[in-house]
C-alpha positions as CSV (number, residue, x, y, z in Angstrom):
1,M,-0.2,-1.0,9.8
2,H,-0.3,1.3,6.9
3,S,0.6,1.0,3.2
4,I,3.9,2.0,1.8
5,I,2.2,4.9,0.0
6,E,0.6,6.1,3.2
7,Y,3.9,6.0,5.1
8,R,5.5,8.0,2.4
9,D,2.7,10.5,2.5
10,F,2.9,10.8,6.3
11,F,6.7,11.4,5.9
12,I,6.4,14.1,3.2
13,A,3.7,15.9,5.2
14,Y,6.1,16.0,8.2
15,L,9.1,17.0,6.1
16,Q,7.0,19.9,4.6
17,K,6.5,21.3,8.1
18,Q,10.2,21.6,8.8
19,T,12.0,24.9,8.4
20,L,14.9,24.0,6.1
21,Q,15.1,27.3,4.3
22,K,16.6,29.8,6.7
23,D,19.5,32.1,7.1
24,P,22.3,31.9,6.1
25,I,20.5,30.9,2.9
26,G,23.9,30.0,1.3
27,L,24.1,27.1,3.8
28,Y,20.5,26.0,4.1
29,G,19.2,26.7,0.5
30,P,21.1,23.7,-0.9
31,V,19.8,21.5,2.0
32,D,16.2,22.5,1.2
33,Y,16.9,21.9,-2.5
34,I,18.4,18.4,-2.4
35,I,15.8,17.2,0.3
36,G,13.1,18.6,-1.9
37,L,14.1,16.7,-5.0
38,G,12.3,13.7,-3.8
39,G,13.2,10.2,-4.6
40,K,11.6,7.0,-3.3
41,R,11.9,7.9,0.4
42,M,12.5,4.2,1.0
43,R,14.6,4.7,4.1
44,P,12.3,6.9,6.1
45,V,9.4,4.7,5.1
46,L,11.3,1.7,6.6
47,T,11.8,3.6,9.9
48,L,8.1,4.3,10.2
49,M,7.3,0.7,9.3
50,G,9.9,-0.6,11.7
51,A,8.1,1.2,14.6
52,E,4.7,0.0,13.7
53,V,5.8,-3.6,13.2
54,F,6.5,-3.6,16.9
55,D,3.3,-1.8,17.9
56,A,4.6,1.8,18.3
57,D,2.8,4.7,16.8
58,Y,4.5,5.6,13.5
59,T,4.4,9.4,14.6
60,K,7.0,8.7,17.2
61,A,9.4,7.6,14.5
62,L,9.1,10.6,12.3
63,P,12.1,12.6,13.6
64,A,14.3,9.4,13.3
65,A,12.9,9.0,9.7
66,L,13.9,12.5,8.8
67,A,17.4,11.9,10.3
68,I,17.9,8.8,8.1
69,E,16.7,10.8,5.1
70,M,18.9,13.7,5.8
71,F,21.9,11.5,6.3
72,H,21.1,9.6,3.0
73,N,20.9,12.9,1.1
74,F,24.1,14.2,2.7
75,S,25.9,11.2,1.3
76,L,24.5,11.8,-2.1
77,V,25.8,15.4,-2.1
78,H,29.2,14.3,-1.3
79,D,29.1,11.2,-3.7
80,D,28.2,13.6,-6.5
81,I,31.2,15.7,-5.7
82,M,33.4,12.6,-5.7
83,D,32.0,11.4,-9.0
84,D,31.7,14.9,-10.6
85,A,28.1,14.1,-11.4
86,P,26.1,16.8,-13.1
87,L,22.7,15.5,-12.4
88,R,20.8,14.0,-9.4
89,R,17.2,12.8,-9.9
90,G,17.0,14.7,-13.1
91,H,18.2,18.0,-11.7
92,E,21.5,19.8,-11.2
93,T,23.6,18.5,-8.5
94,V,24.3,20.8,-5.6
95,H,27.9,21.4,-6.5
96,E,26.9,22.2,-10.1
97,K,24.0,24.5,-9.1
98,W,26.0,26.4,-6.5
99,N,29.8,25.5,-6.2
100,L,32.1,22.9,-4.7
101,N,32.7,24.8,-1.4
102,T,28.9,25.2,-0.8
103,A,28.2,21.6,-1.5
104,I,30.9,20.5,0.9
105,L,29.7,22.8,3.8
106,S,25.9,22.2,3.2
107,G,26.6,18.5,3.1
108,D,28.4,18.8,6.5
109,A,25.5,20.7,7.9
110,M,23.1,18.0,6.8
111,L,25.1,15.4,8.8
112,I,25.0,17.5,11.9
113,L,21.2,18.2,11.4
114,A,20.6,14.5,11.2
115,Y,22.0,14.1,14.7
116,Q,19.9,16.9,16.0
117,Y,16.7,15.2,15.1
118,F,17.5,12.5,17.6
119,E,17.3,15.1,20.4
120,N,13.5,14.6,20.2
121,Y,13.9,11.3,22.1
122,E,14.4,10.6,25.8
123,P,17.9,9.9,26.8
124,Q,17.9,6.2,26.7
125,I,16.4,6.0,23.2
126,F,18.5,8.9,22.1
127,R,21.8,7.1,23.1
128,E,20.7,3.9,21.3
129,L,19.8,5.7,18.1
130,A,22.9,7.9,18.2
131,R,25.0,4.8,18.7
132,L,23.6,2.9,15.7
133,F,23.6,6.1,13.6
134,S,27.4,6.6,14.3
135,K,28.2,3.0,13.5
136,T,26.2,3.1,10.3
137,A,27.7,6.4,9.1
138,I,31.2,5.2,9.5
139,E,30.4,1.9,7.8
140,V,28.9,3.8,4.8
141,C,32.1,5.9,4.6
142,E,34.2,2.6,4.6
143,G,32.0,1.2,1.8
144,Q,32.5,4.4,-0.2
145,Q,36.3,4.2,0.2
146,W,36.4,0.5,-0.8
147,D,34.3,1.4,-3.8
148,V,36.9,4.1,-4.8
149,D,39.8,1.7,-4.1
150,F,38.3,-1.1,-6.3
151,E,38.4,1.2,-9.4
152,T,42.2,0.7,-9.6
153,R,42.5,-2.8,-8.4
154,D,42.5,-6.0,-10.6
155,D,42.4,-8.4,-7.7
156,V,39.0,-7.6,-6.1
157,T,37.3,-10.8,-4.7
158,I,33.6,-11.6,-4.4
159,P,33.7,-11.5,-0.6
160,E,35.3,-8.0,-0.7
161,Y,32.8,-6.8,-3.1
162,L,29.8,-8.1,-1.1
163,K,31.4,-6.4,2.1
164,M,31.6,-3.2,0.0
165,I,28.0,-3.1,-1.0
166,E,26.9,-4.2,2.5
167,N,28.6,-1.1,4.0
168,K,27.9,1.3,1.2
169,T,24.2,0.4,0.8
170,A,22.8,-2.4,2.9
171,V,23.6,-1.2,6.4
172,L,21.6,2.0,5.9
173,V,18.5,-0.1,5.1
174,G,19.1,-2.2,8.1
175,A,19.6,0.8,10.4
176,A,16.5,2.5,9.0
177,L,14.3,-0.4,10.2
178,K,16.2,-1.0,13.4
179,M,15.7,2.7,14.3
180,G,11.9,2.1,14.3
181,A,12.4,-0.9,16.4
182,I,14.5,1.0,18.9
183,I,11.7,3.6,19.2
184,S,9.2,0.9,19.8
185,Q,11.3,-0.5,22.6
186,T,10.8,-4.1,21.4
187,S,13.2,-6.9,22.5
188,E,17.0,-7.0,21.6
189,A,16.3,-10.1,19.6
190,N,13.6,-8.3,17.5
191,K,15.9,-5.3,17.0
192,Q,18.7,-7.5,15.6
193,L,16.4,-9.6,13.4
194,I,14.8,-6.7,11.7
195,Y,18.3,-5.1,11.2
196,D,19.4,-8.4,9.6
197,F,16.3,-8.5,7.4
198,G,17.1,-5.0,6.2
199,C,20.8,-5.7,5.5
200,N,20.2,-8.9,3.5
201,L,17.4,-7.2,1.5
202,G,19.8,-4.3,0.9
203,V,22.5,-6.5,-0.5
204,A,19.9,-8.3,-2.7
205,F,18.7,-4.8,-3.9
206,Q,22.2,-3.7,-4.9
207,L,23.0,-7.0,-6.6
208,Q,19.7,-6.6,-8.5
209,D,20.8,-3.0,-9.4
210,D,24.1,-4.4,-10.8
211,Y,22.1,-6.9,-12.9
212,L,19.5,-4.4,-14.1
213,D,22.2,-1.9,-15.1
214,A,23.2,-4.4,-17.8
215,F,20.1,-6.3,-18.5
216,G,17.3,-3.9,-17.5
217,D,14.6,-2.5,-19.6
218,P,15.6,1.2,-20.4
219,E,11.9,2.1,-20.3
220,T,11.4,0.9,-16.7
221,F,14.9,0.9,-15.1
222,G,15.1,4.6,-14.7
223,K,18.8,4.7,-15.5
224,Q,21.0,4.4,-18.6
225,V,21.4,0.7,-19.3
226,G,25.0,-0.3,-19.5
227,G,26.1,2.7,-17.4
228,D,28.4,0.4,-15.2
229,I,30.0,-1.0,-18.3
230,I,30.7,2.4,-19.9
231,E,32.3,3.5,-16.6
232,N,34.4,0.3,-16.4
233,K,32.9,-0.6,-13.0
234,K,33.9,-4.0,-11.5
235,T,30.4,-5.2,-10.4
236,Y,29.3,-8.6,-9.2
237,L,28.6,-9.5,-12.8
238,Y,32.2,-8.5,-13.8
239,L,33.8,-10.5,-11.0
240,K,31.9,-13.5,-11.7
241,A,32.6,-13.4,-15.4
242,S,36.3,-12.8,-14.6
243,A,36.5,-16.2,-12.7
244,S,37.6,-17.8,-16.0
245,A,40.8,-16.9,-17.7
246,S,39.2,-16.3,-21.1
247,G,36.5,-14.1,-19.5
248,K,39.1,-12.1,-17.5
249,E,41.2,-11.4,-20.6
250,L,38.2,-10.4,-22.8
251,L,36.8,-8.1,-20.0
252,R,40.2,-6.6,-19.4
253,E,40.3,-5.7,-23.1
254,F,37.0,-4.1,-23.1
255,Y,37.4,-2.3,-19.7
256,S,40.6,-0.6,-20.9
257,S,38.7,1.0,-23.8
258,N,36.6,4.2,-23.7
259,P,35.1,4.5,-27.2
260,E,32.9,7.4,-28.3
261,D,30.2,5.0,-29.3
262,N,29.8,2.4,-26.5
263,T,27.1,0.4,-28.3
264,N,29.4,-2.5,-29.3
265,K,31.2,-2.5,-25.9
266,I,28.0,-2.7,-24.0
267,E,26.6,-5.6,-26.2
268,S,29.9,-7.5,-26.2
269,V,30.3,-7.3,-22.4
270,K,26.7,-8.4,-21.8
271,Q,27.4,-11.4,-24.0
272,I,30.4,-12.3,-21.9
273,F,28.3,-11.9,-18.8
274,T,25.8,-14.3,-20.3
275,D,28.0,-16.9,-21.9
276,S,30.2,-17.1,-18.7
277,G,27.3,-17.9,-16.5
278,A,27.7,-14.7,-14.6
279,A,24.2,-13.4,-15.4
280,L,22.6,-16.6,-14.0
281,E,24.9,-16.6,-11.0
282,T,24.0,-13.0,-10.1
283,Q,20.3,-13.8,-10.4
284,Q,20.9,-16.8,-8.0
285,A,22.8,-14.5,-5.6
286,I,19.8,-12.1,-5.6
287,R,17.5,-14.9,-4.7
288,D,19.7,-16.2,-2.0
289,Y,20.0,-12.9,-0.2
290,T,16.3,-12.3,-0.6
291,F,15.4,-15.7,0.9
292,K,18.0,-15.1,3.7
293,A,16.1,-11.9,4.5
294,F,12.8,-13.7,4.5
295,E,14.2,-16.5,6.9
296,T,14.8,-13.9,9.6
297,L,11.0,-12.9,9.6
298,E,10.1,-16.4,10.8
299,K,12.3,-15.7,14.0
300,M,10.6,-12.4,14.8
301,D,8.2,-12.2,17.7
302,I,5.4,-10.5,15.6
303,S,2.1,-11.7,14.2
304,D,1.9,-13.7,10.9
305,H,0.0,-10.7,9.4
306,K,3.0,-8.4,10.0
307,K,5.5,-11.0,8.7
308,A,3.4,-11.2,5.5
309,I,3.5,-7.3,5.2
310,L,7.3,-7.2,5.5
311,R,7.6,-10.2,3.1
312,A,5.3,-8.4,0.6
313,F,7.5,-5.3,0.9
314,G,10.6,-7.3,0.2
315,E,9.0,-9.0,-2.8
316,K,7.8,-5.7,-4.2
317,L,11.3,-4.2,-3.8
318,M,12.8,-7.1,-5.8
319,K,10.3,-7.1,-8.6
320,R,11.8,-4.3,-10.7
321,S,11.5,-4.8,-14.4
322,V,14.3,-6.6,-16.3
């Protein structure tokens, strides 16, 4: 197997050979733009890795890796429209650089292009990939809708929140790995296990994102610390802290305010997260889902060396600075 950096380089080289800039330029220009902005390329890397874990040549998984990356970026274009976000990866979002109609249409084209990349595979593998992709795509939409719904609800439960982040974030991580497994034509048991590994790691990753948004180091986190607090998002930290009557009342007070200077709001809410035990409980949940992911590795019919590689990837993913 190769290193994460090598998989990323293989994928980028493949991506650069694709003709994304074509007529009509008003449709494909934004596609080329958003795909070209980069990012971690984590999902396509996982697809290539998922193939080689089960002894297939990573090159066979490149079209599927591009499909998963195309879908991910499609979802970002539409998410940015819904959030009215001005920036993505430090650059103008598609709807800001062009306009709303262009962003909607180009996003739609990206979803269709993602399906087209599966046409590189023989019928049996194509059907299995397309079935998984359709299931995952609708789950991501469900997760996004729940996320929107939760903004106006005061009765969101922890299980509901976990289901939301599983659909919005984790299933795509699981699907990326499983696509590689499908291409390798490994056993059904292995396909399900690597999917479960990805989903549990995806939930842990999102919970860690919630935690770092409040308690991360601004020098290393890569986002504005306290952004979720400023936007009054009901994260795992918020829900845990709201379990007590006093915590719920204090948070409701802060989350109903939108001051010009958010410094005091951020620090006060963080103190509530700490004093209520929510910060520690969130860290424990991150560990629980990470270990749950690692437990599935022991059941996979692969060498100990490959299990160690997947475990190292998971550990590296979860070692972002706090």
